[in-house]
C-alpha positions in Angstrom: 2.1 23.0 -30.8 4.2 20.9 -33.0 2.8 17.9 -34.9 5.2 15.5 -33.1 4.2 16.8 -29.7 0.5 16.3 -30.5 1.2 12.7 -31.6 3.0 12.1 -28.2 0.1 13.5 -26.3 -2.4 11.1 -28.2 -0.3 8.1 -27.3 -0.4 9.0 -23.5 -4.2 9.4 -23.3 -6.3 6.3 -23.8 -9.9 5.5 -23.1 -10.7 2.2 -21.7 -14.1 0.6 -21.1 -15.6 0.6 -17.6 -15.6 -3.3 -17.7 -11.9 -3.3 -18.3 -11.2 -1.1 -15.5 -13.3 -2.9 -13.1 -11.5 -6.1 -13.9 -7.9 -4.7 -13.7 -8.2 -2.2 -10.9 -11.5 -2.7 -9.0 -10.4 -1.1 -5.6 -9.0 2.0 -7.3 -12.1 2.4 -9.3 -14.4 2.0 -6.3 -12.5 4.5 -4.3 -12.5 7.0 -7.2 -16.3 6.5 -7.4 -16.7 7.3 -3.8 -14.3 10.3 -3.8 -16.2 11.9 -6.9 -19.7 11.0 -5.6 -20.6 8.9 -8.5 -21.1 5.7 -6.4 -24.8 6.2 -6.7 -24.8 5.9 -10.4 -26.3 2.7 -11.8 -23.0 1.5 -13.1 -21.6 1.7 -9.7 -24.3 1.4 -7.0 -24.5 -2.5 -6.7 -20.8 -2.9 -7.3 -18.9 -0.3 -5.1 -20.2 -1.6 -1.8 -19.0 -5.2 -2.5 -15.6 -4.1 -3.6 -15.1 -1.9 -0.6 -16.3 -4.7 1.6 -13.8 -7.1 0.0 -11.0 -4.6 0.4 -11.8 -4.2 4.0 -11.8 -7.9 4.6 -8.4 -8.3 2.9 -6.9 -5.5 5.0 -8.2 -7.0 8.2 -6.7 -10.3 7.5 -3.4 -8.9 6.7 -3.4 -6.8 9.9 -4.5 -9.9 11.9 -1.7 -11.9 10.5 0.8 -9.1 11.2 -0.1 -8.9 14.9 -0.2 -12.7 15.3 3.3 -13.4 13.9 5.7 -12.9 17.0 8.5 -15.1 16.0 10.1 -16.1 12.7 12.7 -18.8 12.5 12.8 -18.9 16.2 13.8 -15.1 16.4 11.4 -12.8 18.2 10.1 -10.1 15.6 9.6 -6.6 17.1 6.7 -4.4 16.2 8.4 -1.0 16.9 11.9 0.4 17.2 11.5 0.7 21.0 10.7 -3.1 21.3 13.6 -3.9 18.8 16.0 -1.9 21.2 14.5 -3.6 24.2 15.2 -7.0 22.6 18.8 -5.9 22.1 19.1 -4.9 25.7 17.7 -8.3 26.7 20.0 -10.4 24.5 23.1 -8.3 25.2 23.9 -7.4 21.6 23.1 -4.9 19.0 21.7 -6.8 16.0 18.3 -4.9 15.8 20.0 -1.6 16.2 22.4 -2.4 13.6 19.7 -3.7 11.2 17.7 -0.4 11.8 20.8 1.7 11.2 21.6 -0.2 7.9 17.8 0.3 6.8 17.7 3.9 7.6 21.0 4.5 5.9 19.4 3.1 2.7 16.4 5.2 3.2 18.2 8.3 4.1 18.5 9.2 0.5 14.8 9.1 0.0 13.9 11.3 3.1 14.7 15.0 3.1 14.7 16.5 6.6 12.2 19.2 7.0 
């Protein structure tokens, strides 16, 4: 291995203290601890359950708000494609169908048919 390659590898690999990672990415660290069965270690035992509980509360709040919002600026917001097309039929226009086609046209580049 060339000396230049060795220096590039050293730059990419850094060691951070556990406290720094806990502060910057607490949810990812807690999930990592659970997946690797180290959540019973003293450094994680008291902390992981609290972080996972907070994460679950945040997710539940977001879900609750998502399902509660039915209108925005006086326009009914659909929760599925079928509901969007139903709204178009009720209103006698194709606004939602056009919007879906436009979004899928942008996303088509990302998706590869299987």
